[in-house]
Structures are given as structure tokens and as C-alpha cells.
Short mmCIF file of the C-alpha atoms (twelve columns), coordinates in Angstrom:
data_MODEL
# 
_entry.id   MODEL 
# 
loop_
_atom_site.group_PDB 
_atom_site.id 
_atom_site.type_symbol 
_atom_site.label_atom_id 
_atom_site.label_alt_id 
_atom_site.label_comp_id 
_atom_site.label_asym_id 
_atom_site.label_seq_id 
_atom_site.Cartn_x 
_atom_site.Cartn_y 
_atom_site.Cartn_z 
_atom_site.pdbx_PDB_model_num 
ATOM 1   C CA . MET A 1   0.025   0.018  0.029   1 
ATOM 2   C CA . SER A 2   1.361   3.434  -0.841  1 
ATOM 3   C CA . ALA A 3   2.128   6.114  1.719   1 
ATOM 4   C CA . ALA A 4   -0.869  8.121  0.421   1 
ATOM 5   C CA . ALA A 5   -3.227  5.220  0.727   1 
ATOM 6   C CA . SER A 6   -2.094  4.397  4.239   1 
ATOM 7   C CA . ARG A 7   -2.650  8.018  5.340   1 
ATOM 8   C CA . PHE A 8   -6.084  8.658  3.622   1 
ATOM 9   C CA . GLU A 9   -7.675  5.192  3.532   1 
ATOM 10  C CA . GLY A 10  -11.321 5.618  2.709   1 
ATOM 11  C CA . SER A 11  -10.752 9.009  1.183   1 
ATOM 12  C CA . TYR A 12  -10.331 9.816  -2.674  1 
ATOM 13  C CA . LEU A 13  -6.602  8.820  -2.524  1 
ATOM 14  C CA . GLY A 14  -5.667  11.789 -4.744  1 
ATOM 15  C CA . ASP A 15  -8.031  10.675 -7.478  1 
ATOM 16  C CA . ALA A 16  -10.618 13.416 -7.876  1 
ATOM 17  C CA . SER A 17  -12.754 11.238 -10.210 1 
ATOM 18  C CA . ARG A 18  -13.701 9.179  -7.251  1 
ATOM 19  C CA . ILE A 19  -15.657 12.136 -5.765  1 
ATOM 20  C CA . GLY A 20  -19.330 12.798 -6.468  1 
ATOM 21  C CA . ALA A 21  -20.412 16.162 -7.710  1 
ATOM 22  C CA . ALA A 22  -22.475 16.926 -4.557  1 
ATOM 23  C CA . THR A 23  -20.251 15.022 -2.086  1 
ATOM 24  C CA . ARG A 24  -19.202 17.157 0.921   1 
ATOM 25  C CA . MET A 25  -15.561 16.750 1.898   1 
ATOM 26  C CA . GLU A 26  -14.190 17.063 5.532   1 
ATOM 27  C CA . CYS A 27  -10.657 18.170 6.395   1 
ATOM 28  C CA . LYS A 28  -9.084  15.675 8.676   1 
ATOM 29  C CA . ILE A 29  -6.873  18.301 10.360  1 
ATOM 30  C CA . CYS A 30  -9.551  20.935 11.471  1 
ATOM 31  C CA . TRP A 31  -12.728 19.166 10.475  1 
ATOM 32  C CA . HIS A 32  -13.811 21.987 8.107   1 
ATOM 33  C CA . VAL A 33  -16.469 20.803 5.707   1 
ATOM 34  C CA . TYR A 34  -16.321 21.827 2.029   1 
ATOM 35  C CA . ASP A 35  -19.902 21.798 0.658   1 
ATOM 36  C CA . PRO A 36  -20.188 22.142 -3.190  1 
ATOM 37  C CA . ALA A 37  -23.616 23.765 -2.766  1 
ATOM 38  C CA . ALA A 38  -22.032 26.625 -0.799  1 
ATOM 39  C CA . GLY A 39  -18.686 26.880 -2.548  1 
ATOM 40  C CA . CYS A 40  -15.845 28.729 -0.744  1 
ATOM 41  C CA . GLU A 41  -16.118 32.552 -0.166  1 
ATOM 42  C CA . GLN A 42  -12.536 32.931 1.028   1 
ATOM 43  C CA . TRP A 43  -11.188 31.409 -2.177  1 
ATOM 44  C CA . GLN A 44  -13.849 32.979 -4.267  1 
ATOM 45  C CA . VAL A 45  -15.196 29.547 -5.424  1 
ATOM 46  C CA . PRO A 46  -18.887 30.000 -6.551  1 
ATOM 47  C CA . PRO A 47  -21.706 27.764 -5.207  1 
ATOM 48  C CA . GLY A 48  -22.282 24.639 -7.247  1 
ATOM 49  C CA . THR A 49  -18.539 23.812 -7.620  1 
ATOM 50  C CA . PRO A 50  -17.696 20.159 -6.947  1 
ATOM 51  C CA . PHE A 51  -14.646 19.405 -4.890  1 
ATOM 52  C CA . ALA A 52  -13.173 17.708 -8.023  1 
ATOM 53  C CA . ALA A 53  -13.383 21.124 -9.905  1 
ATOM 54  C CA . LEU A 54  -11.586 23.218 -7.227  1 
ATOM 55  C CA . PRO A 55  -8.451  25.013 -8.619  1 
ATOM 56  C CA . ASP A 56  -5.178  23.295 -8.018  1 
ATOM 57  C CA . HIS A 57  -3.953  25.963 -5.553  1 
ATOM 58  C CA . TRP A 58  -6.995  25.659 -3.344  1 
ATOM 59  C CA . ARG A 59  -6.265  24.786 0.302   1 
ATOM 60  C CA . CYS A 60  -8.352  24.398 3.432   1 
ATOM 61  C CA . PRO A 61  -9.575  27.970 4.293   1 
ATOM 62  C CA . VAL A 62  -9.385  27.205 8.059   1 
ATOM 63  C CA . CYS A 63  -6.096  25.393 8.650   1 
ATOM 64  C CA . ASP A 64  -4.419  25.877 5.225   1 
ATOM 65  C CA . GLY A 65  -4.157  22.084 4.889   1 
ATOM 66  C CA . ALA A 66  -3.575  20.441 1.486   1 
ATOM 67  C CA . ARG A 67  -6.665  19.328 -0.291  1 
ATOM 68  C CA . ASP A 68  -5.561  15.604 -0.149  1 
ATOM 69  C CA . GLN A 69  -6.214  15.860 3.598   1 
ATOM 70  C CA . PHE A 70  -9.975  15.876 2.889   1 
ATOM 71  C CA . MET A 71  -12.216 12.761 3.126   1 
ATOM 72  C CA . ALA A 72  -15.668 12.180 1.788   1 
ATOM 73  C CA . LEU A 73  -18.355 13.031 4.311   1 
ATOM 74  C CA . ASP A 74  -21.342 11.752 2.272   1 
ATOM 75  C CA . GLY A 75  -21.797 8.188  1.187   1 
ATOM 76  C CA . GLU A 76  -19.475 6.288  -1.285  1 
ATOM 77  C CA . PRO A 77  -17.039 7.930  -3.715  1 
ATOM 78  C CA . ALA A 78  -18.064 8.557  -7.189  1 
ATOM 79  C CA . ALA A 79  -16.258 5.565  -8.588  1 
ATOM 80  C CA . MET A 80  -18.930 3.475  -6.939  1 
ATOM 81  C CA . GLU A 81  -21.748 5.669  -8.072  1 
ATOM 82  C CA . THR A 82  -23.731 5.511  -11.272 1 
ATOM 83  C CA . VAL A 83  -24.074 9.289  -11.596 1 
ATOM 84  C CA . ALA A 84  -21.378 11.093 -13.403 1 
ATOM 85  C CA . LEU A 85  -20.352 14.695 -13.016 1 
ATOM 86  C CA . PRO A 86  -22.691 17.143 -14.721 1 
ATOM 87  C CA . ALA A 87  -21.326 18.236 -18.095 1 
ATOM 88  C CA . ALA A 88  -22.327 21.817 -17.398 1 
ATOM 89  C CA . VAL A 89  -19.994 22.181 -14.421 1 
ATOM 90  C CA . ALA A 90  -16.780 23.663 -15.433 1 
ATOM 91  C CA . PRO A 91  -13.586 23.900 -13.314 1 
ATOM 92  C CA . VAL A 92  -12.884 27.098 -11.526 1 
ATOM 93  C CA . THR A 93  -10.374 29.208 -13.525 1 
ATOM 94  C CA . GLY A 94  -8.305  32.049 -12.540 1 
ATOM 95  C CA . PRO A 95  -4.710  33.247 -11.902 1 
ATOM 96  C CA . ALA A 96  -2.334  30.651 -10.569 1 
ATOM 97  C CA . LEU A 97  -0.932  31.039 -7.108  1 
ATOM 98  C CA . PRO A 98  2.154   33.253 -7.469  1 
ATOM 99  C CA . THR A 99  4.503   30.650 -6.034  1 
ATOM 100 C CA . GLU A 100 7.682   32.371 -7.362  1 
ATOM 101 C CA . ALA A 101 6.773   35.666 -5.706  1 
ATOM 102 C CA . ILE A 102 5.931   33.902 -2.362  1 
ATOM 103 C CA . ALA A 103 9.239   31.974 -2.536  1 
ATOM 104 C CA . ARG A 104 11.124  35.291 -3.178  1 
ATOM 105 C CA . LEU A 105 9.323   36.819 -0.170  1 
ATOM 106 C CA . GLU A 106 10.520  34.004 2.077   1 
ATOM 107 C CA . ALA A 107 14.121  34.058 0.563   1 
ATOM 108 C CA . VAL A 108 14.487  37.861 1.118   1 
ATOM 109 C CA . PHE A 109 13.402  37.638 4.797   1 
ATOM 110 C CA . ARG A 110 15.575  34.609 5.489   1 
ATOM 111 C CA . GLU A 111 18.494  36.704 4.125   1 
ATOM 112 C CA . ILE A 112 17.416  39.546 6.438   1 
ATOM 113 C CA . HIS A 113 17.283  37.122 9.326   1 
ATOM 114 C CA . THR A 114 20.823  35.775 8.613   1 
ATOM 115 C CA . ALA A 115 22.473  39.066 7.677   1 
ATOM 116 C CA . GLN A 116 20.777  41.623 9.895   1 
ATOM 117 C CA . MET A 117 18.646  40.099 12.630  1 
ATOM 118 C CA . ARG A 118 20.382  37.079 13.990  1 
ATOM 119 C CA . GLY A 119 21.440  37.750 17.615  1 
ATOM 120 C CA . MET A 120 19.248  40.747 17.995  1 
ATOM 121 C CA . PRO A 121 17.334  40.861 21.291  1 
ATOM 122 C CA . ILE A 122 13.886  40.931 19.601  1 
ATOM 123 C CA . VAL A 123 14.496  37.623 17.708  1 
ATOM 124 C CA . ASN A 124 12.810  34.435 18.930  1 
ATOM 125 C CA . ASP A 125 15.313  31.722 17.986  1 
ATOM 126 C CA . ALA A 126 12.605  29.016 18.140  1 
ATOM 127 C CA . LEU A 127 11.046  30.435 15.031  1 
ATOM 128 C CA . ALA A 128 11.959  30.648 11.284  1 
ATOM 129 C CA . VAL A 129 10.789  32.401 8.166   1 
ATOM 130 C CA . LYS A 130 7.648   31.012 6.535   1 
ATOM 131 C CA . ALA A 131 4.781   32.243 4.248   1 
ATOM 132 C CA . VAL A 132 1.458   30.915 5.348   1 
ATOM 133 C CA . GLY A 133 -2.001  30.542 3.679   1 
ATOM 134 C CA . PHE A 134 -1.640  32.665 0.620   1 
ATOM 135 C CA . ARG A 135 -4.883  32.814 -1.382  1 
ATOM 136 C CA . ARG A 136 -6.707  34.993 -3.826  1 
ATOM 137 C CA . HIS A 137 -8.411  38.120 -2.424  1 
ATOM 138 C CA . GLY A 138 -10.198 39.941 -5.179  1 
ATOM 139 C CA . GLU A 139 -7.554  40.406 -7.845  1 
ATOM 140 C CA . ARG A 140 -4.724  40.295 -5.332  1 
ATOM 141 C CA . TRP A 141 -3.035  37.673 -3.155  1 
ATOM 142 C CA . LEU A 142 -3.381  37.688 0.633   1 
ATOM 143 C CA . GLY A 143 -1.433  35.628 3.087   1 
ATOM 144 C CA . ALA A 144 0.730   35.844 6.252   1 
ATOM 145 C CA . LEU A 145 4.458   35.935 6.845   1 
ATOM 146 C CA . VAL A 146 6.017   34.485 10.046  1 
ATOM 147 C CA . THR A 147 9.528   35.450 10.962  1 
ATOM 148 C CA . PRO A 148 11.377  35.176 14.249  1 
ATOM 149 C CA . TRP A 149 10.649  38.869 14.985  1 
ATOM 150 C CA . PHE A 150 7.186   39.535 13.483  1 
ATOM 151 C CA . LEU A 151 3.887   38.034 12.134  1 
ATOM 152 C CA . ASN A 152 2.427   40.193 9.384   1 
ATOM 153 C CA . LEU A 153 -0.489  39.970 6.996   1 
ATOM 154 C CA . VAL A 154 0.872   40.463 3.538   1 
ATOM 155 C CA . LEU A 155 -1.008  41.551 0.431   1 
ATOM 156 C CA . LEU A 156 0.820   40.956 -2.959  1 
ATOM 157 C CA . PRO A 157 -0.289  42.679 -6.166  1 
ATOM 158 C CA . GLY A 158 -2.318  40.994 -8.887  1 
ATOM 159 C CA . GLU A 159 -1.333  40.662 -12.494 1 
ATOM 160 C CA . GLY A 160 -3.026  43.936 -13.472 1 
ATOM 161 C CA . ASP A 161 -1.682  46.057 -10.539 1 
ATOM 162 C CA . ASP A 162 1.121   48.494 -10.908 1 
ATOM 163 C CA . TRP A 163 2.423   49.226 -7.340  1 
ATOM 164 C CA . SER A 164 5.767   50.591 -8.440  1 
ATOM 165 C CA . GLY A 165 4.669   54.107 -7.188  1 
ATOM 166 C CA . LEU A 166 4.009   52.924 -3.563  1 
ATOM 167 C CA . VAL A 167 5.869   55.021 -1.155  1 
ATOM 168 C CA . PRO A 168 7.536   52.817 1.456   1 
ATOM 169 C CA . GLY A 169 6.209   53.567 4.951   1 
ATOM 170 C CA . ALA A 170 3.028   55.104 3.700   1 
ATOM 171 C CA . LYS A 171 -0.056  53.793 5.377   1 
ATOM 172 C CA . GLU A 172 -3.482  52.605 3.968   1 
ATOM 173 C CA . LEU A 173 -6.667  51.344 5.495   1 
ATOM 174 C CA . ILE A 174 -8.005  48.258 3.781   1 
ATOM 175 C CA . GLU A 175 -11.473 46.888 4.585   1 
ATOM 176 C CA . PHE A 176 -12.233 43.182 5.328   1 
ATOM 177 C CA . PRO A 177 -15.517 41.663 6.522   1 
ATOM 178 C CA . SER A 178 -14.147 42.024 10.109  1 
ATOM 179 C CA . GLY A 179 -13.337 45.644 9.759   1 
ATOM 180 C CA . TRP A 180 -10.652 48.107 8.598   1 
ATOM 181 C CA . TYR A 181 -6.952  47.189 8.910   1 
ATOM 182 C CA . GLU A 182 -3.909  49.449 8.539   1 
ATOM 183 C CA . PHE A 183 -1.397  48.215 5.941   1 
ATOM 184 C CA . VAL A 184 1.997   49.768 5.377   1 
ATOM 185 C CA . HIS A 185 3.411   50.063 1.957   1 
ATOM 186 C CA . ALA A 186 6.830   48.403 1.317   1 
ATOM 187 C CA . ASN A 187 9.103   47.837 -1.636  1 
ATOM 188 C CA . ARG A 188 12.121  45.439 -1.185  1 
ATOM 189 C CA . LYS A 189 14.689  44.469 -3.642  1 
ATOM 190 C CA . GLY A 190 14.043  40.864 -4.686  1 
ATOM 191 C CA . VAL A 191 10.293  41.054 -3.745  1 
ATOM 192 C CA . GLY A 192 8.983   44.340 -5.275  1 
ATOM 193 C CA . ALA A 193 6.111   46.330 -3.902  1 
ATOM 194 C CA . TYR A 194 3.692   44.779 -1.269  1 
ATOM 195 C CA . LYS A 195 1.507   45.851 1.594   1 
ATOM 196 C CA . ALA A 196 1.953   44.585 5.218   1 
ATOM 197 C CA . CYS A 197 -0.146  44.743 8.307   1 
ATOM 198 C CA . SER A 198 1.632   43.880 11.620  1 
ATOM 199 C CA . LEU A 199 -0.154  41.580 13.933  1 
ATOM 200 C CA . PHE A 200 2.667   40.471 16.451  1 
ATOM 201 C CA . SER A 201 6.053   41.831 17.207  1 
ATOM 202 C CA . PRO A 202 8.181   40.664 18.915  1 
ATOM 203 C CA . MET A 203 7.308   36.993 18.916  1 
ATOM 204 C CA . PHE A 204 8.340   35.687 22.295  1 
ATOM 205 C CA . GLU A 205 4.847   34.480 23.207  1 
ATOM 206 C CA . PHE A 206 5.183   31.770 20.620  1 
ATOM 207 C CA . ALA A 207 7.108   28.675 21.872  1 
ATOM 208 C CA . SER A 208 7.200   26.874 18.638  1 
ATOM 209 C CA . MET A 209 6.926   27.325 14.837  1 
ATOM 210 C CA . LEU A 210 3.627   25.295 14.911  1 
ATOM 211 C CA . GLN A 211 2.113   27.829 17.344  1 
ATOM 212 C CA . ALA A 212 3.176   30.745 15.095  1 
ATOM 213 C CA . THR A 213 1.816   29.298 11.891  1 
ATOM 214 C CA . GLU A 214 -1.435  28.127 13.429  1 
ATOM 215 C CA . THR A 215 -1.999  31.665 14.787  1 
ATOM 216 C CA . ALA A 216 -1.196  33.092 11.230  1 
ATOM 217 C CA . SER A 217 -3.831  30.683 9.710   1 
ATOM 218 C CA . ALA A 218 -6.368  31.693 12.382  1 
ATOM 219 C CA . ALA A 219 -5.737  35.376 11.711  1 
ATOM 220 C CA . LEU A 220 -6.409  34.905 7.985   1 
ATOM 221 C CA . VAL A 221 -9.733  33.235 8.939   1 
ATOM 222 C CA . SER A 222 -10.580 36.066 11.423  1 
ATOM 223 C CA . LEU A 223 -10.183 38.691 8.783   1 
ATOM 224 C CA . PHE A 224 -13.316 37.312 7.049   1 
ATOM 225 C CA . ASP A 225 -15.323 36.975 10.317  1 
ATOM 226 C CA . PRO A 226 -17.930 39.761 10.433  1 
ATOM 227 C CA . SER A 227 -18.903 38.850 13.964  1 
ATOM 228 C CA . ILE A 228 -15.904 40.628 15.393  1 
ATOM 229 C CA . ARG A 229 -16.545 43.749 13.326  1 
ATOM 230 C CA . GLU A 230 -16.880 47.139 15.171  1 
ATOM 231 C CA . ASP A 231 -17.096 50.718 14.156  1 
ATOM 232 C CA . GLY A 232 -13.818 52.283 13.152  1 
ATOM 233 C CA . ALA A 233 -10.546 50.544 12.398  1 
ATOM 234 C CA . GLN A 234 -10.029 46.982 13.382  1 
ATOM 235 C CA . THR A 235 -6.911  46.854 15.334  1 
ATOM 236 C CA . ALA A 236 -6.147  44.541 18.222  1 
ATOM 237 C CA . GLU A 237 -8.875  41.889 18.106  1 
ATOM 238 C CA . ILE A 238 -6.747  39.162 16.535  1 
ATOM 239 C CA . ARG A 239 -3.938  39.851 18.926  1 
ATOM 240 C CA . ARG A 240 -6.223  40.091 21.942  1 
ATOM 241 C CA . ARG A 241 -7.728  36.675 21.138  1 
ATOM 242 C CA . ARG A 242 -4.341  35.002 20.895  1 
ATOM 243 C CA . GLU A 243 -3.051  36.659 24.139  1 
ATOM 244 C CA . ALA A 244 -6.286  35.430 25.976  1 
ATOM 245 C CA . GLU A 245 -5.531  31.970 24.704  1 
ATOM 246 C CA . LEU A 246 -2.004  31.976 25.978  1 
ATOM 247 C CA . ALA A 247 -2.574  33.832 29.236  1 
ATOM 248 C CA . PRO A 248 -1.987  31.858 32.462  1 
ATOM 249 C CA . PRO A 249 -4.803  31.234 34.824  1 
ATOM 250 C CA . PRO A 250 -5.857  34.319 36.830  1 
ATOM 251 C CA . ASP A 251 -4.391  34.558 40.344  1 
ATOM 252 C CA . THR A 252 -6.754  34.284 43.286  1 
ATOM 253 C CA . ALA A 253 -6.018  37.857 44.354  1 
ATOM 254 C CA . PRO A 254 -8.225  40.281 42.487  1 
ATOM 255 C CA . ALA A 255 -6.577  42.339 39.841  1 
ATOM 256 C CA . PRO A 256 -7.814  45.360 37.844  1 
ATOM 257 C CA . ALA A 257 -9.860  43.953 34.882  1 
ATOM 258 C CA . GLU A 258 -8.613  44.639 31.405  1 
ATOM 259 C CA . PRO A 259 -11.083 45.969 28.845  1 
ATOM 260 C CA . VAL A 260 -12.821 43.056 27.043  1 
ATOM 261 C CA . HIS A 261 -12.575 44.895 23.650  1 
ATOM 262 C CA . PRO A 262 -9.528  47.169 23.413  1 
ATOM 263 C CA . SER A 263 -9.699  50.186 21.347  1 
ATOM 264 C CA . ARG A 264 -9.278  49.598 17.688  1 
ATOM 265 C CA . ARG A 265 -7.420  52.930 17.360  1 
ATOM 266 C CA . ALA A 266 -4.319  51.128 18.888  1 
ATOM 267 C CA . LEU A 267 -3.279  49.828 15.496  1 
ATOM 268 C CA . LEU A 268 -2.514  46.178 14.905  1 
ATOM 269 C CA . GLY A 269 1.116   45.203 15.778  1 
ATOM 270 C CA . MET A 270 1.607   47.958 18.268  1 
ATOM 271 C CA . GLY A 271 2.261   45.463 21.097  1 
ATOM 272 C CA . ALA A 272 4.899   45.359 23.697  1 
ATOM 273 C CA . GLY A 273 8.315   46.442 22.447  1 
ATOM 274 C CA . GLN A 274 6.923   48.264 19.312  1 
ATOM 275 C CA . ALA A 275 6.693   51.977 19.126  1 
ATOM 276 C CA . ALA A 276 3.588   53.627 17.876  1 
ATOM 277 C CA . GLY A 277 3.638   54.088 14.143  1 
ATOM 278 C CA . GLN A 278 6.370   51.533 13.528  1 
ATOM 279 C CA . THR A 279 5.629   48.155 12.108  1 
ATOM 280 C CA . ALA A 280 7.369   44.944 12.531  1 
ATOM 281 C CA . ASP A 281 8.339   44.960 8.919   1 
ATOM 282 C CA . GLU A 282 10.094  48.325 9.442   1 
ATOM 283 C CA . SER A 283 11.996  46.937 12.392  1 
ATOM 284 C CA . ALA A 284 13.877  44.594 9.996   1 
ATOM 285 C CA . ASP A 285 15.742  47.725 8.784   1 
ATOM 286 C CA . ALA A 286 16.591  49.060 12.207  1 
# 
């Protein structure tokens, strides 16, 4: 038995033709269910799209797991059914994931880590550089970048975008379903122009790379959660949630209560050790 078959016994074993057009598929990492009737809003997949017709770069919108981690939730695979895929259903088309640009982003920040940041007091040696969860957002590409000194949301330009005129350090509010987020314009040799929103810096509350990447994936999900939206700019909600998860149990002695919802005027990434107005990305040049 192959390694794939031993890992995903009972699934489609990498053969999409085994999956029925209406079959719901469940991620075996986070239990997220892909329902063809609903499609996938985060990846801009329209309702009525079978799992077999998802674009090659599609990944789990919750945990960023690969599509071969999914198993059939409803009945038998299509190979055992008599009903074929409807001829009218066409595969989802669109720009391919810019893997080269993402690889360059990682390479540039690995070089910054080695040449500029290694040994700096703000660096968490338990962490490394990794791009997490990049997916289409409109005509652009949205993901997260984990480094030993920051966790940023990153927006890369689409094929039709000309960001050559972006002024590094300029700030822009960008709206998501959960609210408005402040992105800083950047332009780095080897990467080109992009926009970054700082979530965490420094990174000492993360004990492992797994914790950091899981938080990055959760942050990307939270961006599209309208239930946490408030008036004004969304600022510290994602960070507050993570800090609440990692906080030790409260002491028996009473302590002054912290606000449940901190002001969104305190912009994302302006946590301990980071001055107002300075992003974690800017700190790489310090």
C-alpha cells in the first residue's frame, strides 16, 4: 500500500474522479467541511462547484491544509456511483498562485534574518521564516508571513496592479469583513512592492513554529469573520484573542480588569516592544 493510501484510507486517494459532484468533503486536520452547494467564499469559489473542480492551488480555508487531507463526508466515492459529474459544471479558472513571488518573499526575509537580525534581542530563536496561507483576495493575493521577529499579514499585487509608485512607509486602511486594517506600503529588492499589516512583534509568546503558523492561519480566517466587526478601524482583536488563549490562569487575588474589547485605534502590531507608528516589517531595517 502506498504512503498516500495508508494515510487517507477511505478518502479519494488523490483521484478526484472518485468524488461525487455533490459530495461534501471534510478536512481531517481541522474538520472544516467543503460543501459544493455553498462553494468557498474565502477562495472565491462559486456555489455549485464540486470538490473535484476546485483550482489546483485551493487549500483548506481554516487550517491551510492540502486538499488531499480531505475525506468524503457523504456516502461512497463517485467511482462506486452510477451518476457522473454534470457536463455543465466547469472547473474554476483564475490566476495561478504566485509561487515564485511567495518563494522570493521567504528568501528575502531569510536573508534579512541571517544578515541583519540574527542575535538581535527581539529575535525568537525558536522560530523561522515561513509564508502561510496565501490565497486570492479579489484580484490580489493575501497571506501571512511568520519570521522570528514579527507576524504580518501580506498583500501581494495581482497581475493587473502597478504598485511601483508605492511610497515605502505610507499607510493605507483596507477593509475586510471583520473591519478596517492598517497596511504599510513596502518595496524590497528581490520582492518588489507589497503591503503589510503587523499583527505580532516581537514573537516571544510563541514557543514553537507550529504555534506561530497556526496563529497566522487563524488570523487569516478572522479577517473574514464579520462577527468581530466594530465601528472604526479593526486593530487589536486578533492579537487580543491570541493573548487570551496563551494567558496563564488568573491569580486568586483580584486584579484590575482589562477591557474586553481594546480600542481599535491602537493599531495592529503596536504591542509590547513596538513603538507607535512602527511596524514589525520596518523593524527589520533598524
